[in-house]
C-alpha positions in Angstrom: 0.2 -0.2 -0.2 3.2 2.4 1.1 4.5 1.6 -2.2 1.3 2.5 -4.5 1.4 6.0 -2.7 4.7 6.7 -3.4 4.4 5.7 -6.7 1.4 7.7 -7.1 2.9 10.5 -5.4 6.1 10.7 -8.1 3.7 10.3 -11.0 1.5 13.6 -9.3 4.8 15.6 -9.2 5.5 15.0 -12.7 2.5 16.4 -14.1 2.8 19.8 -14.6 -0.7 20.4 -14.9 -1.9 18.5 -12.6 0.2 20.4 -10.1 -0.6 23.5 -11.8 -4.5 23.1 -11.3 -4.1 21.6 -7.7 -2.1 24.5 -6.8 -4.5 26.9 -8.1 -7.4 25.3 -6.2 -5.3 24.9 -3.1 -4.0 28.1 -2.8 -7.6 29.5 -3.4 -9.4 27.4 -0.9 -6.8 27.8 1.6 -6.3 31.7 1.2 -10.0 31.9 1.1 -10.7 29.9 4.4 -8.2 32.1 5.8 -9.8 35.5 4.5 -13.2 34.7 5.5 -11.9 33.7 9.3 -10.2 37.1 9.7 -13.3 38.7 8.2 -15.6 37.6 10.3 -13.4 37.8 13.4 -13.0 41.5 12.7 -16.7 41.7 12.3 -16.9 39.7 15.8 -14.8 42.1 17.5 -15.5 45.2 16.2 -19.2 44.2 17.9 -17.6 42.9 21.1 -16.2 46.5 21.2 -19.8 48.2 20.6 -21.0 46.3 23.4 -18.8 46.9 25.9 -18.6 50.4 25.1 -22.6 50.4 25.7 -22.0 48.4 29.3 -19.3 50.8 29.9 -21.4 54.0 29.5 -24.4 52.3 31.3 -21.9 51.3 34.2 -20.8 55.2 34.4 -24.5 56.6 34.2 -26.3 53.9 36.2 -28.2 55.2 39.4 -29.1 53.2 42.4 -32.8 53.6 43.3 -35.2 52.9 46.0 -37.9 50.0 45.0 -40.7 51.4 47.2 -40.7 54.6 46.1 -40.9 56.0 42.3 -38.9 59.7 41.8 -40.5 60.7 38.5 -37.1 63.0 38.4 -35.8 59.4 37.4 -37.9 58.9 34.1 -35.9 57.4 31.0 -32.6 57.2 33.1 -31.0 53.9 33.7 -31.6 52.8 37.3 -30.6 49.7 39.4 -33.5 48.1 41.5 -33.1 45.0 43.7 -35.8 43.1 45.9 -38.4 39.9 45.9 -41.1 40.5 43.3 -44.6 39.8 44.1 -47.9 38.7 41.7 -51.4 39.8 42.9 -53.4 37.3 40.8 -54.2 33.7 40.9 -53.4 31.9 37.6 -55.5 29.2 36.8 -55.2 25.8 34.5 -58.8 25.1 33.4 -58.6 21.7 32.1 -57.2 20.7 35.7 -59.2 23.1 37.5 -55.4 23.7 39.0 -55.2 27.3 41.0 -51.9 29.1 42.2 -51.6 32.1 43.8 -47.9 34.6 44.0 -46.6 32.5 41.2 -45.0 34.4 38.2 -45.0 31.1 35.5 -46.8 28.0 36.0 -45.9 25.2 33.4 -47.6 22.1 32.8 -46.0 18.9 31.3 -47.5 16.4 29.6 -45.3 13.5 28.0 -46.9 10.7 26.3 -45.7 7.5 25.7 -45.2 7.1 21.5 -43.5 5.2 18.8 -40.8 7.2 17.4 -39.6 6.2 13.8 -36.1 6.9 12.6 -34.4 7.5 9.3 -33.8 3.7 8.6 -37.7 2.9 9.1 -36.9 1.4 13.1 -39.3 1.7 15.5 -38.6 2.9 19.3 -41.0 3.8 22.0 -40.0 7.3 23.7 -41.5 9.6 26.4 -42.2 12.9 24.4 -43.8 15.9 24.9 -44.7 16.2 21.3 -47.2 14.5 19.5 -45.7 12.2 16.6 -47.9 11.6 14.0 -48.1 8.1 13.3 -50.0 8.4 10.0 -46.4 9.6 8.6 -44.9 6.0 9.6 -43.5 4.2 7.0 -45.1 1.3 8.5 -48.8 1.6 9.1 -48.7 -1.0 11.8 -47.5 1.2 14.4 -49.9 3.9 15.8 -50.1 6.6 18.4 -53.1 7.8 19.8 -54.2 11.3 19.9 -53.1 13.1 23.3 -55.7 15.0 24.8 -54.3 17.6 26.2 -51.0 19.5 25.9 -48.2 20.9 27.6 -48.6 24.4 27.9 -46.8 27.4 30.0 -48.8 30.2 32.1 -47.4 33.6 32.9 -48.9 36.4 35.1 -50.1 39.3 33.8 -48.5 41.6 35.7 -45.5 41.3 38.1 -44.2 43.7 40.4 -40.7 44.9 42.3 -41.8 47.3 44.9 -43.6 50.3 43.0 -42.2 48.9 39.7 -43.8 47.0 37.1 -41.4 44.2 35.5 -41.4 44.1 31.6 -42.2 40.9 29.6 -38.9 41.1 28.4 -37.4 40.6 31.7 -40.2 37.8 32.9 -39.0 35.8 30.1 -35.7 35.9 31.5 -36.7 34.4 34.7 -35.9 30.4 34.3 -35.5 29.1 38.2 -38.5 26.7 37.6 -38.8 24.3 40.6 -41.5 21.4 41.0 -44.9 22.6 41.9 -45.8 20.6 45.2 -48.5 18.7 44.1 -50.5 16.6 46.8 -52.6 14.7 45.0 -55.9 16.4 46.1 -59.1 14.5 45.8 -60.1 17.3 44.0 -57.3 17.2 41.3 -58.0 13.1 40.9 -61.8 13.9 40.5 -61.0 16.5 37.6 -58.5 13.6 36.1 -61.2 11.1 36.1 -63.7 13.0 34.5 -61.2 14.0 31.6 -59.8 10.2 31.4 -62.3 8.0 33.0 -60.9 4.7 31.2 -57.4 5.3 32.6 -55.8 4.4 35.8 -54.6 7.1 38.0 -51.1 6.6 40.0 -49.7 9.6 42.2 -45.7 8.9 42.3 -43.4 11.4 43.4 -45.4 14.6 42.8 -46.6 13.7 39.5 -49.6 11.6 37.6 -49.1 8.7 36.1 -52.1 7.6 33.4 -51.7 4.1 32.7 -52.2 0.6 34.2 -48.8 -0.3 35.3 -45.7 3.0 35.7 -42.9 0.1 35.6 -44.0 -1.0 32.1 -45.4 1.8 30.6 -47.7 1.1 27.3 -48.2 3.3 24.5 -50.5 5.9 25.1 -49.8 6.2 28.7 -49.2 9.8 30.2 -46.9 11.6 32.8 -48.4 15.3 33.8 -46.4 17.4 36.3 -46.6 20.9 36.8 -43.4 23.0 37.4 -43.3 26.7 38.5 -41.2 29.9 38.9 -42.2 31.7 42.4 -40.8 35.0 43.8 -37.3 35.3 44.9 -34.6 37.9 45.2 -33.7 39.5 41.8 -31.7 42.4 40.4 -32.5 44.5 37.4 -31.1 47.5 35.4 -33.0 49.0 33.0 -34.8 52.5 32.3 -37.2 53.8 34.4 -40.7 54.2 32.6 -44.5 53.4 33.2 -43.0 49.7 33.4 -39.2 49.3 33.2 -37.6 49.1 29.2 -34.6 48.9 27.6 -32.3 51.7 27.7 -30.5 53.5 24.7 -27.2 54.7 25.6 -25.8 57.7 23.4 -23.5 55.1 21.1 -27.0 53.4 20.0 -26.7 50.4 22.2 -29.2 48.9 24.3 -29.3 47.9 28.5 -31.6 45.6 30.0 -29.6 43.2 32.6 -31.6 40.9 34.8 -29.7 38.2 37.6 -30.8 36.6 40.1 -30.3 37.7 43.8 -29.3 40.9 45.1 -26.4 42.0 43.2 -24.9 45.5 43.4 -24.7 47.2 39.7 -21.1 47.0 39.6 -20.8 43.4 39.9 -23.7 43.0 37.3 -22.1 44.8 34.5 -18.9 43.0 35.7 -20.8 39.9 35.2 -22.4 41.3 32.0 -18.8 41.4 30.3 -18.0 38.3 31.3 -21.0 36.3 29.9 -19.9 38.8 26.5 -16.7 37.1 26.4 -17.6 33.9 27.1 -20.5 33.8 24.5 -18.2 34.7 22.0 -15.2 32.3 22.7 -16.9 29.8 20.5 -17.0 31.8 17.7 -13.2 32.9 18.1 -11.9 29.2 18.4 -14.3 28.3 15.6 -12.6 31.3 13.4 -9.1 29.9 14.5 -9.9 26.5 13.9 -10.6 28.0 10.2 -7.5 29.7 9.8 -5.8 26.7 11.0 -7.4 24.2 8.1 -6.5 27.3 5.5 -3.0 27.4 6.7 -2.6 23.6 6.5 -4.1 23.3 3.1 -1.7 26.0 1.9 1.2 24.3 3.4 0.5 20.9 1.8 0.4 22.8 -1.5 3.2 24.5 -1.0 5.0 21.2 -0.4 3.5 19.6 -3.5 5.0 22.5 -5.6 8.5 22.1 -4.1 8.9 19.3 -1.9 12.8 19.6 -1.8 11.7 23.4 -0.1 9.2 22.0 2.3 10.2 18.6 3.3 7.1 17.1 5.4 9.9 14.9 6.8 11.3 17.9 8.5 8.2 19.5 9.3 5.4 18.7 11.8 2.4 20.5 9.6 -0.5 20.2 11.6 1.5 22.2 14.6 3.3 24.8 12.3 -0.7 25.4 11.0 -1.7 25.6 14.8 0.9 28.2 15.6 0.2 30.3 12.7 -3.5 30.4 13.3 -3.1 31.0 16.8 -1.0 34.0 16.3 -3.3 35.0 13.5 -5.9 35.0 15.3 -4.5 37.0 18.4 -2.9 39.3 15.9 -6.4 40.4 14.3 -7.9 40.9 17.7 -5.0 42.9 18.9 -5.6 45.4 16.0 -9.4 45.6 16.8 -8.7 46.5 20.5 -6.2 48.9 20.2 -8.3 51.9 19.6 -10.3 51.0 22.2 -7.8 50.1 24.3 -4.6 50.7 23.4 -3.1 48.1 26.6 -5.3 45.3 25.4 -4.4 45.9 21.8 -0.7 46.1 23.1 -0.4 43.1 25.4 -2.3 40.6 22.6 -0.1 41.9 19.9 3.3 41.2 22.1 1.3 37.5 22.7 0.8 36.6 19.1 4.4 37.1 18.3 5.9 35.3 21.3 3.1 32.4 20.1 5.8 32.6 17.3 8.6 31.5 19.1 6.8 28.3 19.0 7.2 27.7 15.5 10.7 26.1 16.4 8.9 23.0 17.5 7.4 22.3 14.4 10.7 21.8 13.4 11.7 17.7 13.4 15.3 17.7 13.7 17.3 15.3 12.1 19.8 13.1 14.0 22.4 11.4 12.3 22.8 7.5 13.2 26.4 6.6 13.1 27.6 3.4 11.4 29.2 0.7 13.3 31.6 -1.5 11.1 31.7 -4.9 11.7 34.8 -6.8 10.9 33.8 -10.0 9.1 35.3 -13.3 10.9 37.8 -15.2 8.7 37.3 -18.5 8.0 
């Protein structure tokens, strides 16, 4: 196999037209990958810097206010408030006739045991909140009964924090769900029997199981549970209006921060910058990987053109491409950040240059093996 590969490579190198064609294609592909990644990096870093400027402006202009006393002089200003919200209404699930008070969100979760078809037309039994239409199955002997009711989310119409009305955008960010303590009351069971008169009921670990045996589920069995978001301490930075809303900065950015717990405005802005870095780290790594692939392709194309100049036996090509990709990524980031923060830009630039020192490890040292003369024995 190795001999066939060597012969193929030798014939390939002897064919000038093939080499020229592959060189053009390879160089174009490699350069295109590198340029695309660099443009994406520059666009991304510009957006990050814009958001950092927005957060910095907000940090310098936010004011702390008392949640229990609205000062009209602060209208349209960026304010920071903290405390425990309240809900003065009853959320009702009419199907189950379930009523809860002082709950921000109530979610009914319905799971049905159903057949599921995969791409190879094999069938498995799964628990799913979504109805799986068995009419679309390739094999019609598998049938899923209609789910009598579906999962649903109920949201309080108005959530109050002191004298402030919390906006729907901020309510949507609340995600601390916890199990609603269902007690298996006779009223609940009575309602279930009316809805599903021919089904057995089991109350297990705060959930209702509709079916004969929870240990051996059958197609059509149901699991019914409720989760809710209850009031707890939160911190908000937003614009003061009739209800809290996003604040527009002078540079055109938008600020509306929400976190659980009683946090200072300084802590919230610091957390926002940390989240901004973490959320963009994946895209930075993806662009660096794209540059790595581009440099790797270019390296091998140049080897095909001139194998004597770039002998793959002397290089760890993957390490060479990785070091170049890391240095180039940091250099592009440094260029973008230099105008906004020269210190950060200079530090990143120095690091990008220092990384190039690692290129020496991509070169394989060739060690000469001394020959040992073995004298022949005389007969």
